[in-house]
N, C-alpha and C positions, 0 to 999 in steps of 0.2 A: 323191348330197350330205345332205347332215346338215341339220337344223335350225338348228344352230351359225352354221354354213358361211354358209348361205342369208343369215341373221338380218347377220352378218359384212358379206355382199357387197349387200346390198339399202342395208342404213345406208351404206357407202361409198359409194356412187350417188347414197342422198340425200341428203348431206351431215346427216345426225342422226345420233345416241349408238342406240350395241345396245338403249341399253331403252327406247327411245321406241319405235325401230323393234320390238322383241321384244310391248311392248303393244299395238300395229298390227294386227300379225303374228295372235298368239294371236285379236285381237280381227275380223279378217276370217274365220277359219278358224273360230271360235264361231258367227260368224252366216250362216256356210256351213252349218254342221250345224243350224242353228237352220229355214235353210229351207227344206234336203232333209227335214230330220222333219216337218217340214209336206208332204211330199210337194207342192213346190213348186219349177220351176224358177229358177237368174239365168246372168245372160247376159251375156259381158266382149266386147262389139263385139269383134271379131279375133283376140281368145283364143283362145274358147269358152262352152258352152254346160254345166253344171251339173242333172244330173234323174234323178231315178227313177219303175224300172219293173218293176214288181210281176211276182211270177215265181210261177206258182202252183204247188201241191205237187207231187209226180211218186216215182214208182220206179223206182231206180235200182240198177242191176248193179257189184257193187264187184271191180275190174279182180283179173285171175285165178284166180277165184273163178267159184262157181253161185248164192253169194248174194247177194239184195237187198234194201235199205236201202231205208226210205219217205226221202224227202227234203220238209219243212214247206216251208209257202209262205213266202216271202219277200218283200222289197221290194231290191231289190239300185239303187246307186247307178250310173251312168253320166254318159262324158263326151267330147263331139260336139267337137274340133277348130274351130277358124275356122280361117276362110282367111290372116289374116297368118301366125297360128302354123303351118300347114301350111304356108306357102312359106319361109318364116325356117329351119327342119328340112329342106325339100325342099334349099335354097341352101346349105346346109352341108358337105355331100360333098365 
């Protein structure tokens, strides 16, 4: 699903127009980025937790060759699904 489709679905469920929905969605995503940039976590009870995890520098092999490359240290974004989300996905089969 693309962002435009998502905005349409949320607008229909909330009974508000797409323009306002898009403004709210953009504000939510921007706030989420700001929280993660500070290396803090954010939890939506039942849905899940977004957090960051440091990754150390390492040497990696290039598949199919004998070459190696240095991979610099970085920070990765993690998501851990909450119980309600896990159960809703499990029960859709």
